[in-house]
N, C-alpha and C positions, 0 to 999 in steps of 0.2 A: 297283516292284511286288513284293509278297511272293510266295513260293511258293504260299501258300494262295489268294491272289487270282488267280494265274495258273491254279491247278488248277480254280478255279471257272469258268474260261473254257475248260476242256477237257472235252469229252464223250467218255468212253471207250466204245469199241465194246461192251465187256462190260457196261456200265451202261445201255445203251439200253433204254428202256421202250416196248414195243409197244402199239399199239391195234388190236384186231381188229374194231372197229365204226366205223372212221373214215369210211366212205363208203357210199353208197346200195346198193352191190352186196354188202354184207357177209353177206347171207343167200343170195345167188344161187349155185346150184351151179356149181362151177368157179372161183369167186372168193371163196368163203367161208372160205378158210384163209390169206388174205394178212394181213400185218402192216404197219402204217404207223407210221413214226417221225418225230416232229417235233423236230429238233435245235436249230435257231436260228430264232426267229420263230414266229408262229402257224400258218404253212403254210396249207393249204386243207382241213383236216379238217372234216367236217360233224358231228363227234361231240364232246359235252362230255367224253367219257372220254379224249380225246387228251391225253397228257402232253407238255408243252413243256419242254425241258431249259434253254434259254437264251431268254428272252423278247425281249430287245432285239435289233433287227435292224440290220444294217449297210447297208441298202438292198436286201437280198434275203433269201430264206429258204433254209435248208438242211434237208433231210429225207432219208428213205430208205424203201425198200420191201423187205420180206423175204417170200419166197414159197417154198413147197415145189414140187417138180417138178409140172408140168402145171397149176399155178395161174395164173390170168390176171387182169389188171387191165382193167376194162371200158372201152369207148370213151368218151372225154371230150375236152374242149378247154379251152384256157386263153387268156386275153387277153394274157398276158405270157409271158416265156421259161420254158421247162421243159427243163432239161439233166440228163441222166443219165450217170453212168459206172458200169461194172460192177465191183463190188468182188469178188463171188464168183459163180461159175456161168456159165451160158450162157443168153442171153436173146434172144427174138424180139420185135421191135417192129413193129407194123403200124398202118396208118392209112387214113383215108377214112370215108365215111358208114357203111359196113358193114364196115370193116376190110379191104377187099379192093383198095384202090387201090395199095398198095405195102407192102413189108416189108424189114427188114434184120435180120441176126443179129449180135449183139455178143458178143465174148468178153471175158474179164477184162482190165480196163484200157482198153477202148475207151470212147469218149465220144460222145454223141449230143445235139446242140443241136436239139431238135425244133421245127420251124416252128410259130409260133402260128397260131391260126385254123383248124386242121384237127383232126378227131377222131383220137385216137391211143389205143392200148392196148399192153400188153406181157404176155408170159408167160415163165415159167421153163421152158426146154426142156432143162435139164441133168438130172443124175441125183441131185443133192443140193439141200438148202436153198440158195437163192441170195439175194444182197443187191445192190441197186443204190442208189447215193447220188444225191441230187437237189439241184439248185439251181433255185430258183423266183424269178423276177424280181419286184421291187417289195417294199416293206415289208409290204403286205397281200396279196402273191402274186396280184395281179390281181383280187381280189374274189371268188375262189371258182372253182368248176368248172362247166363246161357239159357236161351229159350227153347222149349220143345218145338220142333218144326211146325206142328199144327197151330201153335200160338202165333208164330210169325205169319203164317198163311191166313189165319182168321183176322189178324190185325190189318193186313193189307186189304182184305175184303171190306174192312170198315174204315179205311182211309188213313191208316198210320203205317209208315214205312220206316224201318230201322236201317240206318246206313251202316256200312262196315266200320265207320268211325265210332259207332255207339250212340250217335245222335238221332233223335226222332224227327221225322218230317210228316206234317199233317196235310194230306192232299185235299181235305175238306176246306182248308184255309188257303188253298192255292199254292202250297209249298211243294217243292220238288227237289230231288237229290241234285246237288251241285254237279256240274260237269266234271267227269273224271272220278266221281265217287260212286261206288257200287253198293247195292243193297247188302245187308248182312247175309252171308251165305248160310243156308241150312246145314245143320250138322250132318256129316256124311253117315251112311248106313253102317260102316265099320266102326265108327266112333260110338254111335248109338248102341250097337250090339255089345260093346264093352262096358257100358254103364250098368252098374248093379241094379238088381230088381229085388231088394230084400223084402221079406214078408213082415207082417206086424210082429210076429214072434221074434224075428231077427232084430228088430229095432227097439221096441218099447222097453224091454228090461234094462238096457244099457244106455238109453238116451232120453228117457222121460223120468222126471222126479215130480211127485205129487205134493201139493201144498201142505197137507196135514202130516205127511211123513217128514217134511222139512221142519215143520213146527215142533214135532216130537223130538227130532234130533238136535234142535237148537235150545234144549232146555237148560244146558249148562255152559255151552260155548257156541259161538257161531258155527253153523253146520256147513262144511265144505260141500258144494253142490257140483261144480265142474272143476277138475284139476287132476293132478297126478295121483293124489290120494283122496278122492272124493266120491260122492254117491255116483256121479257119472264120470268115469275115468277118461280123461282126455287132456291134451296139451295144445289147445288151439291158439296160443298167444295171449291168453288171459285166464284168470281164475274167477269163479263166481262162488260167493258164499252167501248164506242166508242168516240174517240176524232177526231175532224176535224180541218181544218185550222182556223175555226172561234173560236175555244175554246182551245188555247194553255194552257199548264199546268204550272202555276207559280212555282217558286222555293219552295220546301217543302221537308220534310222528313216524313217517315211513318215507323211504326214498322212491316209492312207486306211486303211481296215480291211483286214486280211489274214486270210483263213480258210484254214488249212492242213489238208489232207485226204490223209494218207498212203495210197498204193495198195499199195506193197510195201516191205519192209524196215523198219528202225527209224530214227527221226530224232531228233536232239538239237536242242532249241531253247534257246539261251542268250539270256538277256534281262537287262536291268538289274534285279537283285534275285535272280536264281537261274537255274535251268535245269530242263527237263522233257524226258522222252523220249516220243515219239509212236509209236504202233503202227498197222498197217493198220486202217482203219475208225474211228480216232479223228478227232475234229474239234476244232481249236484256233482260237479267235478271238483274234487278236493286235490289240490296240487301236491306234488312231492315236497316233503320237508315241513309242511304246515302242521303244527300241533293242534289236535282236535279230539273231541269226544262226540259220541253219538248215543243219545238216550231218548226214550219215549217222552213226548211232551205232555201226554195225558195218560190216565190209567186205562186199563183194558187191553184188548188184543192189538198188537202192533207188529209189523213185519216189514222187512226190506231186503232187497238184493244188493250186494256190494260186488262190483266188478273191479278187478285189479290187473294191471298189465304184468306180463312175464317176459322173459327173454326167449321163450319158445317161438319157433316159427309159427306163422298164422295158418296152420293146417297144411295139407288136408288130413282128415281122419276118415277112414272108410269103414263100412260095416264089414266085419270079417270074423 
C-alpha cells in the first residue's frame, strides 16, 4: 500500500466536516448547537447535508458528536449497538422513556456500550466544547433512529418534520412533505410500554469501562473492552480493545478490519509500503491482510481504542 493510499484511509481530527442539521432536533432549543460527524459508513444521519468521509463500512460505522457546554442530544433508540468513548470533555448520559430511569457521567477516555432498545440521550456538562466518538453496529447502523414521541412533537413545533421515509423536511425553509408521504408515526403506547427502563445500577457495571481501569489492564497486553470475553461482555458485531504505551502491537496481519482510534498521545503505524503518525481524534482504517505494527511515536502516556469486525450479528443486546 502506498502512503497516499493509506492517507486516504485516515480521517484526521482537524479535517472532520460537521453537519448541524443531521437530526430532527436540529432546531429544538438546547439541542440546536450540536454537530454530527460521519467518519466511516453512512451512519444514521437524517440529513442529505451530512458529509461521509469514508463510505465503505467494515461491518460497523464510526461517527462522532461535538457539542458546546449545556447542549444535549435528544432521547432516541437504536436497534443495534451504540458505543461512545469520550475524547474531550465531561458528559452525562441518561436513559429511559423520559430520560429519568438512570444516568452516568463519563470522563475523558471512558467508554459506554449503551444497551439497545432503550431511549438514551447525552449532554456536555463540561466547560468547553466536547467531543465523543461513536461506534454503531451494522453496515447500515440498524436502519436509523427511533425517537421518543416528545422529541418528534417538539421538533415539529420548531419547524422540522420527519417523514416516514426517514428524511427531514424544514418548514422554515418552505419545505413540505411530498404528496403521498406521511410523517413518521409516533411509537404506539404498547411498544413504548415494552421498552426497558433499567436503573443506573442495572446498566453501569456491565456497560461502562473507565479509562484508568483500562490503562491498568493493558499493562502486559491489549485489554479486551467489548467482546465475548471482555470487560464489557457483548457480541455486537465488533470487538473493542484498548492499547496503551505499555502494549505496542507487533508487526502482524489479520483477515479482519482494524479501526485505530487514538485517545491520547501520538502513535506510529508502520505498514507494508510506508508509515503514518496518528494523533488523538484521528481514525485509521487498516484493511484486512495488510502487515502493520502500532507503536507510540513519543515517550509518555499513550492510549488508543482498536475496533475489529466479527461475524456476530449486529445486536441487539438488552439489559437483563
